[in-house]
PyMOL commands that place a pseudoatom at each C-alpha (Angstrom):
pseudoatom trace, name=CA, resn=MET, resi=1, chain=A, elem=C, hetatm=0, pos=[41.397, 15.515, -30.596]
pseudoatom trace, name=CA, resn=ARG, resi=2, chain=A, elem=C, hetatm=0, pos=[41.201, 13.066, -28.027]
pseudoatom trace, name=CA, resn=VAL, resi=3, chain=A, elem=C, hetatm=0, pos=[40.187, 9.376, -27.834]
pseudoatom trace, name=CA, resn=GLN, resi=4, chain=A, elem=C, hetatm=0, pos=[38.014, 7.660, -25.543]
pseudoatom trace, name=CA, resn=LEU, resi=5, chain=A, elem=C, hetatm=0, pos=[36.996, 4.009, -24.988]
pseudoatom trace, name=CA, resn=ALA, resi=6, chain=A, elem=C, hetatm=0, pos=[33.807, 3.246, -23.824]
pseudoatom trace, name=CA, resn=ASP, resi=7, chain=A, elem=C, hetatm=0, pos=[33.347, 0.933, -21.185]
pseudoatom trace, name=CA, resn=GLY, resi=8, chain=A, elem=C, hetatm=0, pos=[31.953, -1.617, -23.811]
pseudoatom trace, name=CA, resn=ALA, resi=9, chain=A, elem=C, hetatm=0, pos=[35.126, -1.223, -25.885]
pseudoatom trace, name=CA, resn=LYS, resi=10, chain=A, elem=C, hetatm=0, pos=[37.501, -1.707, -22.815]
pseudoatom trace, name=CA, resn=ARG, resi=11, chain=A, elem=C, hetatm=0, pos=[35.699, -4.810, -22.045]
pseudoatom trace, name=CA, resn=ASP, resi=12, chain=A, elem=C, hetatm=0, pos=[35.760, -6.152, -25.822]
pseudoatom trace, name=CA, resn=PHE, resi=13, chain=A, elem=C, hetatm=0, pos=[39.684, -5.240, -26.013]
pseudoatom trace, name=CA, resn=ALA, resi=14, chain=A, elem=C, hetatm=0, pos=[40.498, -6.811, -22.571]
pseudoatom trace, name=CA, resn=ASP, resi=15, chain=A, elem=C, hetatm=0, pos=[38.553, -9.987, -23.854]
pseudoatom trace, name=CA, resn=GLY, resi=16, chain=A, elem=C, hetatm=0, pos=[40.651, -9.932, -27.252]
pseudoatom trace, name=CA, resn=LEU, resi=17, chain=A, elem=C, hetatm=0, pos=[43.675, -9.659, -25.169]
pseudoatom trace, name=CA, resn=ARG, resi=18, chain=A, elem=C, hetatm=0, pos=[42.978, -12.401, -22.740]
pseudoatom trace, name=CA, resn=TRP, resi=19, chain=A, elem=C, hetatm=0, pos=[41.978, -14.862, -25.433]
pseudoatom trace, name=CA, resn=TYR, resi=20, chain=A, elem=C, hetatm=0, pos=[45.486, -13.751, -27.273]
pseudoatom trace, name=CA, resn=ARG, resi=21, chain=A, elem=C, hetatm=0, pos=[47.634, -14.257, -24.046]
pseudoatom trace, name=CA, resn=LYS, resi=22, chain=A, elem=C, hetatm=0, pos=[46.276, -17.832, -23.693]
pseudoatom trace, name=CA, resn=ARG, resi=23, chain=A, elem=C, hetatm=0, pos=[47.915, -18.624, -26.826]
pseudoatom trace, name=CA, resn=SER, resi=24, chain=A, elem=C, hetatm=0, pos=[51.299, -16.699, -26.850]
pseudoatom trace, name=CA, resn=VAL, resi=25, chain=A, elem=C, hetatm=0, pos=[52.641, -13.411, -25.421]
pseudoatom trace, name=CA, resn=ARG, resi=26, chain=A, elem=C, hetatm=0, pos=[53.726, -12.388, -28.896]
pseudoatom trace, name=CA, resn=PRO, resi=27, chain=A, elem=C, hetatm=0, pos=[50.098, -12.460, -30.576]
pseudoatom trace, name=CA, resn=ALA, resi=28, chain=A, elem=C, hetatm=0, pos=[48.901, -10.752, -27.616]
pseudoatom trace, name=CA, resn=GLU, resi=29, chain=A, elem=C, hetatm=0, pos=[51.628, -7.779, -27.689]
pseudoatom trace, name=CA, resn=GLY, resi=30, chain=A, elem=C, hetatm=0, pos=[50.814, -7.575, -31.626]
pseudoatom trace, name=CA, resn=PHE, resi=31, chain=A, elem=C, hetatm=0, pos=[47.284, -7.293, -30.955]
pseudoatom trace, name=CA, resn=VAL, resi=32, chain=A, elem=C, hetatm=0, pos=[48.126, -4.306, -28.557]
pseudoatom trace, name=CA, resn=GLU, resi=33, chain=A, elem=C, hetatm=0, pos=[50.155, -2.777, -31.168]
pseudoatom trace, name=CA, resn=GLU, resi=34, chain=A, elem=C, hetatm=0, pos=[47.706, -3.099, -33.877]
pseudoatom trace, name=CA, resn=ILE, resi=35, chain=A, elem=C, hetatm=0, pos=[44.804, -1.688, -31.916]
pseudoatom trace, name=CA, resn=ASN, resi=36, chain=A, elem=C, hetatm=0, pos=[47.148, 1.400, -31.089]
pseudoatom trace, name=CA, resn=TYR, resi=37, chain=A, elem=C, hetatm=0, pos=[48.022, 1.766, -34.459]
pseudoatom trace, name=CA, resn=ALA, resi=38, chain=A, elem=C, hetatm=0, pos=[44.431, 1.499, -35.456]
pseudoatom trace, name=CA, resn=ILE, resi=39, chain=A, elem=C, hetatm=0, pos=[43.648, 4.381, -33.202]
pseudoatom trace, name=CA, resn=THR, resi=40, chain=A, elem=C, hetatm=0, pos=[46.567, 6.538, -34.330]
pseudoatom trace, name=CA, resn=ARG, resi=41, chain=A, elem=C, hetatm=0, pos=[45.510, 6.147, -37.848]
pseudoatom trace, name=CA, resn=ILE, resi=42, chain=A, elem=C, hetatm=0, pos=[41.843, 7.174, -36.741]
pseudoatom trace, name=CA, resn=LEU, resi=43, chain=A, elem=C, hetatm=0, pos=[42.987, 10.352, -35.175]
pseudoatom trace, name=CA, resn=GLN, resi=44, chain=A, elem=C, hetatm=0, pos=[45.031, 11.143, -38.230]
pseudoatom trace, name=CA, resn=ASP, resi=45, chain=A, elem=C, hetatm=0, pos=[41.944, 11.428, -40.253]
pseudoatom trace, name=CA, resn=PRO, resi=46, chain=A, elem=C, hetatm=0, pos=[38.783, 10.370, -38.519]
pseudoatom trace, name=CA, resn=ALA, resi=47, chain=A, elem=C, hetatm=0, pos=[36.575, 10.635, -41.390]
pseudoatom trace, name=CA, resn=ARG, resi=48, chain=A, elem=C, hetatm=0, pos=[38.622, 8.571, -43.898]
pseudoatom trace, name=CA, resn=ASN, resi=49, chain=A, elem=C, hetatm=0, pos=[37.109, 5.289, -42.760]
pseudoatom trace, name=CA, resn=ARG, resi=50, chain=A, elem=C, hetatm=0, pos=[34.049, 3.673, -43.754]
pseudoatom trace, name=CA, resn=GLN, resi=51, chain=A, elem=C, hetatm=0, pos=[30.652, 5.150, -42.593]
pseudoatom trace, name=CA, resn=ILE, resi=52, chain=A, elem=C, hetatm=0, pos=[27.996, 3.068, -41.104]
pseudoatom trace, name=CA, resn=ARG, resi=53, chain=A, elem=C, hetatm=0, pos=[25.670, 5.806, -39.812]
pseudoatom trace, name=CA, resn=PRO, resi=54, chain=A, elem=C, hetatm=0, pos=[25.969, 9.671, -39.487]
pseudoatom trace, name=CA, resn=ASN, resi=55, chain=A, elem=C, hetatm=0, pos=[29.089, 10.324, -37.215]
pseudoatom trace, name=CA, resn=LEU, resi=56, chain=A, elem=C, hetatm=0, pos=[29.424, 6.432, -36.937]
pseudoatom trace, name=CA, resn=ARG, resi=57, chain=A, elem=C, hetatm=0, pos=[32.477, 4.897, -38.703]
pseudoatom trace, name=CA, resn=THR, resi=58, chain=A, elem=C, hetatm=0, pos=[34.280, 1.645, -38.810]
pseudoatom trace, name=CA, resn=SER, resi=59, chain=A, elem=C, hetatm=0, pos=[37.975, 0.997, -39.010]
pseudoatom trace, name=CA, resn=ARG, resi=60, chain=A, elem=C, hetatm=0, pos=[39.670, -2.320, -39.484]
pseudoatom trace, name=CA, resn=VAL, resi=61, chain=A, elem=C, hetatm=0, pos=[42.842, -3.653, -37.391]
pseudoatom trace, name=CA, resn=LYS, resi=62, chain=A, elem=C, hetatm=0, pos=[45.451, -4.801, -39.487]
pseudoatom trace, name=CA, resn=ARG, resi=63, chain=A, elem=C, hetatm=0, pos=[46.591, -8.562, -38.824]
pseudoatom trace, name=CA, resn=TYR, resi=64, chain=A, elem=C, hetatm=0, pos=[43.801, -9.279, -36.481]
pseudoatom trace, name=CA, resn=PRO, resi=65, chain=A, elem=C, hetatm=0, pos=[40.162, -10.000, -37.037]
pseudoatom trace, name=CA, resn=TYR, resi=66, chain=A, elem=C, hetatm=0, pos=[38.827, -6.807, -35.567]
pseudoatom trace, name=CA, resn=SER, resi=67, chain=A, elem=C, hetatm=0, pos=[37.323, -3.583, -36.341]
pseudoatom trace, name=CA, resn=LEU, resi=68, chain=A, elem=C, hetatm=0, pos=[37.231, -0.598, -34.189]
pseudoatom trace, name=CA, resn=ILE, resi=69, chain=A, elem=C, hetatm=0, pos=[33.493, 0.813, -34.221]
pseudoatom trace, name=CA, resn=TYR, resi=70, chain=A, elem=C, hetatm=0, pos=[33.851, 4.781, -33.400]
pseudoatom trace, name=CA, resn=LEU, resi=71, chain=A, elem=C, hetatm=0, pos=[31.799, 7.858, -33.450]
pseudoatom trace, name=CA, resn=ILE, resi=72, chain=A, elem=C, hetatm=0, pos=[32.965, 11.356, -34.211]
pseudoatom trace, name=CA, resn=GLN, resi=73, chain=A, elem=C, hetatm=0, pos=[32.344, 14.215, -31.898]
pseudoatom trace, name=CA, resn=ALA, resi=74, chain=A, elem=C, hetatm=0, pos=[33.243, 17.665, -31.816]
pseudoatom trace, name=CA, resn=ASP, resi=75, chain=A, elem=C, hetatm=0, pos=[36.755, 17.159, -30.111]
pseudoatom trace, name=CA, resn=THR, resi=76, chain=A, elem=C, hetatm=0, pos=[36.465, 13.465, -29.081]
pseudoatom trace, name=CA, resn=ILE, resi=77, chain=A, elem=C, hetatm=0, pos=[36.560, 10.129, -30.957]
pseudoatom trace, name=CA, resn=ILE, resi=78, chain=A, elem=C, hetatm=0, pos=[34.669, 7.602, -28.868]
pseudoatom trace, name=CA, resn=ILE, resi=79, chain=A, elem=C, hetatm=0, pos=[35.194, 4.292, -29.709]
pseudoatom trace, name=CA, resn=VAL, resi=80, chain=A, elem=C, hetatm=0, pos=[32.053, 2.190, -28.834]
pseudoatom trace, name=CA, resn=ALA, resi=81, chain=A, elem=C, hetatm=0, pos=[33.449, -1.100, -29.611]
pseudoatom trace, name=CA, resn=VAL, resi=82, chain=A, elem=C, hetatm=0, pos=[36.635, -3.512, -30.430]
pseudoatom trace, name=CA, resn=ALA, resi=83, chain=A, elem=C, hetatm=0, pos=[34.608, -5.950, -32.490]
pseudoatom trace, name=CA, resn=HIS, resi=84, chain=A, elem=C, hetatm=0, pos=[35.533, -9.248, -33.587]
pseudoatom trace, name=CA, resn=ASP, resi=85, chain=A, elem=C, hetatm=0, pos=[34.819, -9.575, -37.419]
pseudoatom trace, name=CA, resn=LYS, resi=86, chain=A, elem=C, hetatm=0, pos=[33.399, -12.908, -37.192]
pseudoatom trace, name=CA, resn=ARG, resi=87, chain=A, elem=C, hetatm=0, pos=[31.118, -12.878, -33.862]
pseudoatom trace, name=CA, resn=ARG, resi=88, chain=A, elem=C, hetatm=0, pos=[27.833, -11.275, -33.188]
pseudoatom trace, name=CA, resn=SER, resi=89, chain=A, elem=C, hetatm=0, pos=[27.669, -8.898, -35.807]
pseudoatom trace, name=CA, resn=GLY, resi=90, chain=A, elem=C, hetatm=0, pos=[26.283, -5.604, -34.756]
pseudoatom trace, name=CA, resn=PHE, resi=91, chain=A, elem=C, hetatm=0, pos=[26.256, -6.348, -30.974]
pseudoatom trace, name=CA, resn=TRP, resi=92, chain=A, elem=C, hetatm=0, pos=[27.616, -2.869, -30.605]
pseudoatom trace, name=CA, resn=ASN, resi=93, chain=A, elem=C, hetatm=0, pos=[24.357, -1.315, -31.672]
pseudoatom trace, name=CA, resn=ARG, resi=94, chain=A, elem=C, hetatm=0, pos=[22.521, -1.217, -28.256]
pseudoatom trace, name=CA, resn=ARG, resi=95, chain=A, elem=C, hetatm=0, pos=[25.463, 0.746, -26.849]
pseudoatom trace, name=CA, resn=LEU, resi=96, chain=A, elem=C, hetatm=0, pos=[24.818, 3.639, -29.070]
for i in range(1, 96): cmd.bond("trace and resi %d" % i, "trace and resi %d" % (i + 1))
show_as sticks, trace
zoom trace
């Protein structure tokens, strides 16, 4: 199985990373590590996270207020959003 980040998810990630980099290098590095770890956990068992809709799930990112919103397709996990948990709830709906 492979992972694909949708364009919107790439922008979300870049925005979050930019915000942490303004504060310090260490939190920015941690953000990248935790996003990668969340993706690894998703790949291990894509169906284990909370289902929002059919084939659409969410996985919390540890240590940071973010969740990965993703679609499960035949052989691909498509991350549609790297969503901040306290901002614009459900903004990613228009990406589906």
